[in-house]
N, C-alpha and C positions, 0 to 999 in steps of 0.2 A: 686664658691660660691660668694654670694653677699658680700658687704662690712661690715665693723664693726659697722655701725649704727644700734641701736636697733629699729629704725623707720621702717625698712623693711629688708628683706633678712635674712640671717643667720650671727650670730656673734659667732665665736667659737675660733679657734686657735689664732687669733690676741689678744684675751684677756688672754691667758694663756694656759698652757697645760691641757689636758682633765683630769677631776677628775676620781678617780677609786674607789669611795666608794661602789657603787653598780653596778650591771648589766653590767659587762665587757663583751664585745663581742669578740668572736673568729673571724678569718678571714672570715669564711663562716657562721657566726651566724645570725640567723633571728632576726630582730628588732621587739620587742614586744612593742606596744604602749597602753597607757591607755587614755581614753577620759573622762574629768571632765565636765559635763554639757551636758544634753541631751534634752535641749529645742529646739525651732524651728531651730536655726542656727546649734546646734549640731547634731540634728536628720535629718534635711532635707538637710544639706550641708556637714558637716564634716564626718558623718558616711557613707553616700554613696561614698564620694570621697575616704575615707580610705579603704573601702571594695573593690572599683575598683582597687585601687593601690595594694591591697594585691594579686591581680591575676597576677601581673607582677613579674615573677621570678627574674628579674634583681634587683628589689627593696627589695624583700625578707622581707616583713613586715607582721605583724599580728595585728589586732585590738583585744588585748587580754583581756581588761577590760573596763568597762564603769561605771561611778559614777554619781549619782544624789541624791537630797534630797526630790524629789517629787515622790512618789511611782508610779503613772501612767506612768510618763516619763521614769522611771527606767525600768519598766516592758516592755514597747513597745520597748525600746532599746535592751533589753535582747532578745525579740522575733525576732528582725531584725538581730542581730549580732551574737547571741550565745555566746557572751563574758561573762566573770565573772562579777558579779554585786558587786558594792560597794555603801555603803551609806556615809561613812566617807572617804574623799579622802586620809586622812593620812594612812589609812589602805592599800589603794592602793599603796601608796608610799613606804610602808614597803616591798612590794614584790620585791625581788632581781631580778626576771626575767622580770620586767617591765623596759625598757631602756629609754623611753621617754613618755612624757605626752602632750596632746592637751587640753588647758584650754579654755572652751567656756561657762563661767559663767557670771553673771553680773559683771560690772566693778570693783565694790568695793572689790571683792575677788581676782583680778588678781595678785596683788603684793604678797599677803601672799602665795597663792598657788604656784606661780612661784618660790619664794624664798625657800619654803618648799621642792619643787621638786628638785631644784638644790642641796640643802643641803643633799637630799637623793641620790644624784648621778644620777638624771635623766636629760635628755635634754628636753627643753621646747619649744613648740609652743604655744603662748598665743594670743588670739584674741586682736585686737585693741579695745580700747587704751591699751597700755601695762600696765598702772596703772591709778588710779583715781587722784592721787596727785603727786606733783613734788617731794617731799621727798621720796615717794615710788619708783619713777623711779631711783633716785640716789642709793637707797638700792638694787634694782634689778640689776643695773649696777655693783655695788661693789661686790654683791654676784657672779655674772657671772665671773668677773675678778678673784675672789679668788678661785672659784671652777673650772674654766675652762670649764663650761658646754656650750653647744650650746643653744642659745636663738634666736627664730624667732618670730617676731610679724606678726599677720595676716593681714597685709596691702598688699593683694596680687597684687595690681596694681603696686607695686614697682618692680615686676618681668616682667612687660611689656617692650619689647625692645624699644618702642617708647621713653620712658623716658631716657633710656640709650643712645639712638641715640641723643637725645636733649643735654644730658650731653656732649657728644663728640663734637657736633657742636658748643656749647657754648665755650668749652675749646679751640677749634680751631679758635675762634674769629669771627665766621660767622655772629654774630649780633653786633660785637664790644663790648664795655663796657656794661654789663647788668646793668639796672638802676631800673626796676619796673616789678614785676611779679603779675599777677592776677589769681584768680580761685575761684571756689565755687561749691556748690551743691544746687539745686533749685527744691523744690517740692511744690505741691499745693494739699493737701488732705483735702477736706472740713471737714472731720471727725477728722482730726488731726492725725499725725503720732503717732505710737507706742500704739494706742488703740487696742492692740491685743486681741482676744477672751479670755475670762476668763472661766475656768472650773467650772460649777455650783456645782460640787461635791467636789471641793477643800475645805479641812478643816484641822485643826490641826491634825487630825488622820492620814492623808496621806501626809501632807507637814510639814517637820521639820522647823518650823518658826525661831527657834533660830539659826539653822545652816544656814538659808538664811541670817539673819541679820549679823551674824559673827562679823566683826570689826565695822559695822555701829551702829548708836545709837539704843538703845532698843526701840521698838514700839509695840503697840497691834497688834494682828493678823490682816492682811489686805491683801486679795488676790490681790487687785488693785496694791498694791506695788510690789507684787511678779511677776505678769504676765505683768505689764506695767512699769517695774522698770526704764526705760529711762526717765520717766517724773519727776523723783525725785532726788534731790541733793545728798541724802544719798547713792545713788547706781550708779550714772551716771553724766557725765558732759553734757548730752543732745546732741544737734547737734554738739557741738565742738568735743566731743569724738566719736560720731557715724559717722558723716559725714565729717566734715572738716579734720578729721584725715587722710582720704584718699587723699585729695588734698595736705595737707601739706607734707605728706610722699612722694608723687610723686614729689612735688617741691624739696624736699631735694635730690632726685635722680638727677634731672635735673641740679641743681645748685651745687651739691656737699655738703655733710653734713657740716654744720657750725652752731655753737651755736649763737642764736640772741644776738644782742647788746641791743635791746629795743623792748618791745611788749606792745601794747595798744589794748583794746577791748571794744566793746559796743554791746548792744542788749537788748532784752526784750521779754515779752509775749504780742504780739501785736493783735493776733486773737484768738488763742486756749488757753482759760483761765482755762483749766482743768489740769494744770500741774504747776510744779515749775520751770523746766528748760526752757530757752527761745525758742520761735519758730523762732526767727530771731537773727542772731549773726554775727558780723563782727570783724575782727582783722587785725591790721597792724603790721608788723614785719620788723624791721630794722637790717640789718646784718653788721658785721664788715667790709666786703669787699665792703661796700657802695652800697647797693641796697635795695629797698623796696619790700615787698610783701603784697598785700592786698587781704584777703581771706574773703568770704562772704557765708553764709548759711541761707536759709530760708525754712520754711514749709508752706509758704503762697503764693508763686508765682513761676512759672516755668521759668520766665524770669530772666536772670542774665548775668554777665560778663564772657566772655570765659576764659578758661585756656590759658595763653600766657605769654611769657617772652619777654619784651621789652628792647632792647639795643639801644645804641646811634646810631648804623648804620643799625639796622634791627629788625624785630619782628619775634619771633618763635611762631607758633601755631600748633595745632594738629587737625587731623580729628576726627569726633565724636567717643566717647569710644566704641560704639556698632560696629564700623567698624573695623573688624580684618581680615587681617593685616591692621593697620592704617598707617597713613603717618604723617611725621613732615615737616612743611612748614616754609620756611624763606622768608620774603619779605623785601627787602631793604627799608630803609628810603628814602623819596624823595631826600634829598641832596646827597645821596650816591649810587644812582642807577647805576652809571657808575663804581664805585669802588667795590660794593658788588654784590654777585650773588644770584639770586632767585633760591630757591631749593625746591624739594619735595622728601623726603627720606622715603622709605617704610621700616616699622619695619620688622625684621627678626625673625624667631623662636627662643625662648628662653626657658630655663629650667623652667618648671612649679614651682609655688611658693612652694607647698607642697612637690614636688619632691626634690626641693632645700633643704628643711629641712631634708629630709631622706638622701640625698647625704652628707649633712654636718655631 
């Protein structure tokens, strides 16, 4: 199993003994899962993956229930999966034969649903970001500790062996003292990211608007906010939550989970003015073990700084993400070429992120 950090991997036993409120499995019991959120990510990614995994007798899982507040999405999920339908996720959580949930909703619902699921005795896979706000993250953590439930965040890159190889190499001193890490995500969509198609038939008759808003501020019915929620502060942190989260979680694996000493950030809407959240964002993080991380994300250019960890005696870099298996490279700094070794380490097969959740 992965480590105890909720940034990626599974967090279960290290936080406490497993809760027994609902859904206790026997030694050969089937794991029955419920999916909350049947939008594009839920329908196009999670549902196919779960259905494929259900064919593996070793995993012994079943997608037993799906939940959504938009009727067309709910019905297409039913047609694809044959699972039981729910409109109110709390009704799904009441089912004693549901053992875990996969939360694929807009960000502002993540904390409430994850906490409710754990309180109901369910294990939780929640898409990144784990929560919208910092205090929510603390509450999710406290609930996981108290209930002993498994929590996994959908930062699937943290299950890539390349980052764990990097962790090993850094701990072994292959780059000397780490001093500065960089990384980012760089896109250039002239139309602006997140301008997903909107269903012209969407109306208060088939979309439960109040259920969408949930803990967010009350606003008049607006399909734009539902279909393109990442553009609005009420429901999302924008690029920081959607994109930088992947880089930061991978960096935490490379360097070892450590709470920051100081964080500063800057950014704004420089090109795409049809939104509230920034199209360009940067952050600098200082850690107690005395190294800096500079992370950058933009939706306005595909040029950017590579993902690298720079040490006093060498620099660690990666082959492109699309190259699998990838490699981890170490190049000595010029003053240390005689002392340090140049390396190219190929990543090895590792347990799939979703399989890791099931095994936990």
